[in-house]
Each structure stands twice: as structure tokens, then as C-alpha cells.
N, C-alpha and C positions, 0 to 999 in steps of 0.2 A: 570413474570407479571407486567403490568404497573399501578403503584399507584399514580405517580406524574408527571406530565408534565409541562414543561416551554413553553409558546407560545409567541413569540414576532416578528410579521412579518410586514414588509411594505406593500408587495402585499398581499392584504386581501380576494383574490378569494377563496371562499370555506371554509374561516376559522371557520366561525360561526357554519357551518353544522358539520364540523370535531369536533369542539370543544364541541359541544352539544352531538354528539355520544359518545365521551370519557367520557364527563360528566356523560352520562346514565350509563355508566360501572362502574362508582364509581371512575374514575381518578380525582384526585385534581390538580387544573389547577392554575399554577402561571403565571403572566403576567406583561405587563409594558405599560404605556401611552396609545395610541390610540388603540390599540390592547385590553388592559383591558377594556377600555371604551366601544368598540364595542361589546365585548362579553358580558358585563353586561346588555347592552341594548338589546340584545338577550334573556337575561333571564337565563345566564349560570354564575354560582357561579365561583368567580375569587378571587385569593388572590394576591394583588398587591406586586410586588418583594421587593418594598421599606418597606412594613409591614413585608413580610417575613424575611427580613435582618435586620431590625429596622434601616436602612440606607437611608436617603432620597436620591431620583434623584437630581443631582448637575450639574451646569455648562451646564444649557439649555438642560440637557439631554445627555450631552457626557458621563456622568458616570452614570450608572443605574444598570447593572448587573455585573459589576466589583467586586466581592465579594467572600470572602472564602465560605460562606454556598451555593452560586451558583456553584463556580467551584469546591468545594470539594465534592458536591452533584452529579455532573456531571462525575468527574474524576475517585472517588473512585472505586477501584476493589473489587468486591463484594466477590470474592473467596480469598482475601488477608487479611490475621488476622490484620496486621499492619494497613491496610486503615480502615479497620472496627472500630479497637480500637481509632484510630483517630478520627473517626466519633462521636463516643460515648463521647468521652472526650470532644469534642468542640461542640456538639450538632447539627452536621450537618446531615441532612435528605437526603437520596439517591433521585435524580431526575433520574427517567427512560426514558423519552422523552424530546427531545428538538424539538421544530418546530420553525424555524427561517429563514427569507428571508431577504435581505440586504437593506439598503438604496439605493434609486436609482441613483448612480453615475452615471451609462451609459445613462440614459435618462437626467441627468442633463447636462451633458457635451455636449450633442447634441443640447440643447437649444440655440437660437440664442442670443448672447450677453451675456452668461454666463460669471461670475466674477470668479477669482481664489478663491476667499474667498466663495463664493456659491458652488464650487466645493469642497472645502475643507470641508464645514460642511457635505456634502453628502458622506464622506467616512466613512464607518460603522468600527467601533472597536469593541464594544460589541458583534456584531451579529457573524462577523468571529472567534471570540475568543471562544464563544460558541459553533459554529458550529464545529470547530477544536477538541476542547475538547471532545466533543460528539463522533466525527468520530474516534478520537483516542481510545476512550472506547467502540466502537461499540457492544462489545459482551454482554455489561451489559446496553447499552444505546441506544435507538432507535433515529436516528436524521433524521428529514426529511426538506429539504430544497426547494423541489419542490413542489407546490399545486397540481400537477397532480398526486401525490402520495398519496394524502389523502384516497380516496375511498378504493383503495385496501388495505392500511394499517390497515384502520378500520375494515376491513372485517377479516382479519387476526386475529387482536386482538380479535374479537368476538368470532373467532373460538378456540382461546387458547392463541396463541403468534405468533409472527414473527420470522421465521425461520433465523438461523444464515447466511446462504447464503444471504437472502435478506437484513439483517443488513448491511451485508459486502458491497452489491452492493449500499445500500444507503450510505454508509460511503465513498466509492470510488466517487459518485456523489459530496459529500460534497467537498472533496478535489480538483475535478475537478472544481467546482464552484468558491470557494475561490480562486484558483490559477489564474483562469480568471479574478475575481475581482480585484486582487491585480495586475495583469498584465495590466488592462485597466487602474489603477490608475498611475503604471509608465509609461506606454505609453503617457497618458494625460501630465504629468510631463515633459516628454521628449519633447513632440511636443510644449511646451512653447517657447523653444529655436528657434532661427532662422534655425539652421543647424541641419541636420540630422548626427547623430553619431553612430557608431557601438558601442553596449553596451556589457560589460564584460559579464553580466549576462543578458538574455533575456527570459522572459516567453511570448509567441506570445498569446494574449487575442482572440483566435477563439471561435467562436459560431456557432454550427450546425444550419443551415437553414433547411436542408431536406436531406434524402438519395435519391441517384441517382437510375435508373433502373438498371445501372450497370456501369462500367469503361470505359477504351479505348476498352475492348472486353468484351463480354457477361459473362466470366467466372470471372470476377474481380468485385470485390463491390466496390461501391464509394459512397461518400456524398458530400454535398456542406456546405462549412463553411465560415462564414463572419468575416471581421474585420471592425472597425469602421473607416472607410477611404471614403473619397469623392475624386472624383466620384467613384461610386460603381456600376458595372454591375449587382451585386447581386439584387440591389434594383431597376434596371429596372423593367418597368410594362409590362408584358406578356398580350397581348390584346386579343390573340385568340391562338390556336394550343395545341399541347401536350406538356408535360413536357420536359424541356431543358435536352439534356443528357450531360455526361462528354464531349465526342468530341464537342458537340454544344457549350459548354461554352469556351472551348479553341479556337475554330474557330472565334467565334465571337468576343472574347477579342482581336485576331489578327486583325480582320476585323475593329472593332471600333478604334483601335490605328492608323491604316493607314489612315481611313478616316477623322480622326480628324487632320492629317498633313495638309490639304488643306483648305484655304479660299474659293475658288471656287466651285460650286456644283460639287461634286464627287460622282462616284459609284465605290465601291470595291467589287470584288468578291473574296473568299477565298474558299479554298478547301484543306483538310488536313493540315490546319495551315499555309499555303501559299497562296499568292495572285494569282490568274490565269488570272485576268483582273482588270485593274484600268484605269479610265478616267475621265477627268473633261470636263465640257462644260457649256453653258449659262443656260441649263435646266438640270433637272435630267434624264429626258427622253434621251435625246441626249447623256449623260454621260453613262446611262445604256446601250444604243444600242452600243455604242463604245467599253465599257468594256467587253460585252458579246461577241462582234465579234473578240476580241482577242484570247479567246480560248472556243468556245461554247462547246466543249466535256466535258472539265474540269469543266465546270461552273455546269452541271447537279449535282444536290444533294449539291451544294455549300451553302456558308451564302453569303448574300447581306447587304452590309451596305450603308446608305447614310448620308449626313450632312444637309440636308434641310427636311422639312415636304414633304411627299410623297404624289404624286397627283394621279389623277383616271387615267390619260393617261400612267402614267408609270407603274402602278399597273397593267393594261390590258396588257402590253407588256410583264411583269414579269411572269404571270400566264401561259404563254405559255410553260414554262420550269419549271421542279421539282426542287426546293429548299427546304431546311431544316429550315432556318431563314431568315427573314427579319428583320432588324433594321433601325431605323431613330429616330430623335429627335421628330418627330411627324407623324400624318397620317391625311390626310384629310379624312372627314367621307365617301366620296363617293369612296376613295381608299380602305378603310375598307370593304365597301360594296362588292367590287370587290373579295376582299381576302376571304371574309365569307364562300364560298362555298368549300374551300380548308381546311377542318377540320382539318388536321394535320398540316397544315403550320404554324410555330412560328410567330407571329408579335409581334415585341418587340418596345416598345417607350424609347427611352433613351435621355432626354433632353440634357445632357452633349455633345452629338454630334454636337451641334451648333456652338462650339467652340475647340480651341485647347485643348486637355487634358493632363493635367500634372500628372502624377499617384503620389499617396501619398506613403510614406513609402520606402520600400525597395523591390527589385526584387529578391526572394528566389527560388532556385532551390534544389532537393531533391538529394541527393545522400546516399550511404550506410553509416549508422552511424551519419548523421547529414544534415546539409544545407550548400550550399554556397550562400553568400549573397552579393549582389551589389548594388549599385544605380541603378535606371532606365536609359536607354539610352536615354536622353533628353540632348540635347544642345542648348543653347540660341542663337548662331547664327554659323549656319552650315558652313557659307562661311567666317567667320572671318579671317583663315589662308590659303584659297583658293589662287592658284595662277597659272596662265597661264604658261606652260613650254614648250611650242612648239612654232615654227616660227608663224604658223598661229593662229590667236585669234579666240575665238567662235564669229560667227555671232549673232545679237540679237535673231534670232529664235532659233539657238542652244542653246544659254544660257538659254532660256525658257524650252527648252528640256531637258536641263543637270539637272536643277533644279528640274524639274518634275521626272526624272529618280532616282535622288539621294533621294528623299523623299520615293519613292516605293523601291529603294533597299534596305533600312535599315529595311525593315520589310519582306524581303525574306531570307529564310533559306540560310546559308552559306555553300559553296561557292556561290555566288550570282551574276547573271550578268542580267541586265535588257536593253533590247532593247526597245527604247522608241521613241515617237514624242513629241512634245510639250504638247500633250493633252490626250496620251493614250499610255499603253503599246502595244507592239508589239509581243514580245517574252521574255520569262522568263526561264534562266539557274538557276536550284535550287538544293541546297544542295548536289552537287557533290563533290567526294574528290580531284577532280582537277579542277582548275579553267578553263583550257582550255576546259574540258569535258563541264563545264557550258557556255562557251563561244558557244561551237559548239551546243549543245542541246537548248540553248535559241533561236538560229536562226533556227534550225529545227522546233521548235513550233511556228514560225512566219507563220501566215495565209496571212499575206500582204508584200508586197515587203519591204526590210528592205534599199535599196538605199535613203540615205539622212536622216537616222535616226541617234540617238545618244546612246551611251552605258554608264550604271553606273556599278561599280563595288565595292561591299562592302569592300573589301581587296585589297592590291597591287598587280600588276602582278609580277609574280616570274621570268617570261621569256617573250620574246617579241613574242614567238608563238601564245599567245592570240591576240596579235595585227595583227598578220598576219591573223589569222581567222577572225577576226572582221572586218579587212580592205577589205578582198574579200567578205564581205557581202554588201558592199558601204557604211559603217558607217562613218560619217565626223568629229564627236568630242566625246571625252571620257572623263568621269569624276571618279577620284579613289582616294583613300587616298594617294598612294606613300608611301615610306618608304622602298622600297626593295633595296638591294644592288645592283640591276641590272636597277634601276630606269631611269640611262641614256641610257643603252641600248633599254629600251621600248620607251624612248621619242625619240630617233634616229629612231625607226621603225615608230613611228606615223608621224614624219618629213619626212621620205620616203614616206609614203603614202599621206601627205598633210593633216594629220588628227588634228584637234585642241585638245589639252589635258588640263583637269584642275586637279592639285593636291588639295585636301581639307586639307590635314593633319589629317583628322578624320576617323576612321575605324568603321564600323558598324557590325561588327560579329553578327550572330544571330543562335545560336546553337538549 
């Protein structure tokens, strides 16, 4: 039975009602600082921890619950004679319940202009110590870290006691909570340095935002977790439509990263985590029209991203095709009115799309038994190492097309081949096991003539057969990383067809 509870909370939601319920059941309540003050003002009998221990709070509250009378009362095993004897000898009374939540470190570090000193003072010490002690001794001590658990626990206490199974679940919640809390502190300290480092020990401070309807397939369960990183697609504002799915998030992430590559007004259409149409223009309307015309069949059911506020004219053009998600930095009111009848269409406002996005932290990929971790694929100057290796140099128009195609190619699953003009994609060869297959498939997908266009390849050409295929389509310039032992053979083939070729020295595989 619960005879004595220690309550010390920063988040005071529902604590007065909970404590009143405990008091009415005859539970003695120990408390500290602001929590004790609030409970007294609510007419609830409270014993200050400092009165209970005979030791005052010191150092501006840094030390108040770190005392043997507190931790002995929490950690004592009720069924162990030696523990009971120690309690008797030292006058330690059992504490049967610990209700604690922690200093707002997460909220503090999110504040604009927060100092290191301010962050440090919001690192809780006594709270996690009590929580961990109580969770360790969960069989004898009921531990509550989540205010949402108050009402159900109070009902269980009224009925007689809380089951061992529920006590164990509450203990698990505590250890997850304190692990994330410490992970946030470690992550914050790490971010204070200029460089990203691979840590020897790394607890990723994830927090569940919501469960999702299902994963990639209906038989798979899924949930959405957040990190304290900017920009965050999770924090984008959903203006209308049904909830985002697992696949929606993946596809929207890809569309956003590609759209953010461009300074010009751009439209990116993504399907199954790959672009199926990308175009730039003086207006979003023209960009959308050109992107859609690249592959209207694949666009159906896709994700559309823009890097400018979406206008009414473009919205009217969009609704003639079924899409899952439209994302832009903002939306004109008239555009939202156009979309409003499409109740299931997700409209997402993501202001970060106004400028180039530099992802935070690391890129993590799950494998059996762990993760592989890498920096994001971000290069300060994509063309710093670029060199022209053919007899003919690209024309000014070809250079524009090559730069455009290279930006797109970076976001296409490898092996990737992009046929493009200076303002739009024409054909995309995606995710083939052979680069020459991608070269052929990209040409097959093209709905417009390829004569006079350019090609970008995310990796080097291993053989000249790719150049033979590309040349037959009328391509006049190619951009690729280079680095093959047959580079000269490939360059000679380009010279044979009078194709200009640029080697970037940078590869952009995307698996």
C-alpha cells in the first residue's frame, strides 16, 4: 500500500488534483520548492523535504533531495532483512511513491539566445537520481514521470494497489525518459563545437510524435519520432488533408531536399522516393507545367514540392491530377481555397523551403544489429574540382543544362542517369543494377526529343557502351564524376561523337 509519496515536478499539469486524491487516501506527501508551495495553496498537507531530512536546500536549489533519508527510503528492498535493519538503525522511513518530472532542459535550449550557463542550470540532477532509484526498485516503489498517468494510477490505488506489470511498465518509461534526457544534454554539448564528430557512445534522443497508420506496407506498424534539429520536416504545418503516412514522409523528405537545391522557382514531383519531373521557370505555374510534362503517368499519386509561395493559378492546374502531398514555403489564401474541396489532399507549409537546406546532424541508415552513420551529402562547391576533358567545351547553354542536371542527379537513386535541358528533366534512368540500363531506360521514359540535351550520371561510366547509347539519342554534353580505370576510353568515345564532357570529381550515389 502507498503510505508515503515524494512529489517534485516542474510540469505541474494535474499535480494538485493527483496529490489531493492521494491525501484523501491517507498518503503522506513530501515535496520541495515550488511544488510544495502549490500543493499548500491547494489545501493539501505537505512536509518539506528539508524539514523531513533536517538538511536545508542549498546552492540555489542544486542540492535538496540528495540525502540518505530520501534515497534510502526509495531504494530499500522491503523483503530484504538487511535493508530493513539498516532502515531501523538509521531512522529511514520507506517512500512508496516517487512522482517527478524534470527541469525543462529541452525547452531551455530551444530558446533564442540561450547561454551555456542557462542551459547548465536547467540540467536536472536530483530528479533523474530519484527516478532511476525508484525505477530500479519498482517492485516496492511506484514511480511516475508522465502526468498523463496520474488518473489511471489513482484509480488503481483506490482499488487496492497497482499491479506488478503496471509498475514495471512505469519503470520502463522512466528509464527511456531519463536516457533521452541525458541524450539531449550530450547532444547539446556536442553541438557547441563547430565540427560534427562520430561519438564513441551515442544515445539518440528521440521522442515519439505520433503513431502512423502503418509502415511501408499495411501489415507493418510505424511511428514518427522527432529529434531537436532544424530544419525539421516534422514541424511543418499541415494546413489540410488526412494524416501523413510513412511513405508520405519519405517521399516528401526527398522532394524537399531536391527543391531546396534551386534558387530559381522550381517544381519537383516525386514518386516512390525518386523524382519523376523537375523544372525551373520564371513562375511556379510554368515550372509545374514543365515538370508534369516530363512524366505525367508517374506523377499521378506523387508528391509535389515548390520553393516559392504557391499561387491560385498553379493550384488550379495542380488539382486536375491526383496527388498525395503538396508542400511549399507558403500558400496564397486563394490557392488554399482551390485545394479545400480536396479533403484528403495534404497541404503542407514548410518555410525552410525558401532557401537552400543544410540538414542537421547525421544521416542514419538502419541495418541488422545497428546503424551505419554518415555526414549528409552536402558539398560547398560542386564544381570546385570540375574539369573539361574533351576536345569540345560545353557551350554556355550546355553549362546551364549540365548544372541543372547535376543537381537533380544527386537526388535520383543509383545507378542514376538524368537527361535534361537547362530548365527541365526529360528522362530519368533510376536505380538500375547496370548504368547502361539506366542510360537506356532514361531515354525510353523521355516524352520529348532528346536531341541537343545533356546527361548527368551520379557515378562514373565503367565502359564506353553508355556513351554509345547516349550519343544515339542526340546528347551533346555529359557531366559525371570520373574515376574509372577506363576514363580515357570513355573520353575518347565522347570525342568521337563530338560530345563535351565534364568530370566533377564528386560522386553522388543514393542507395
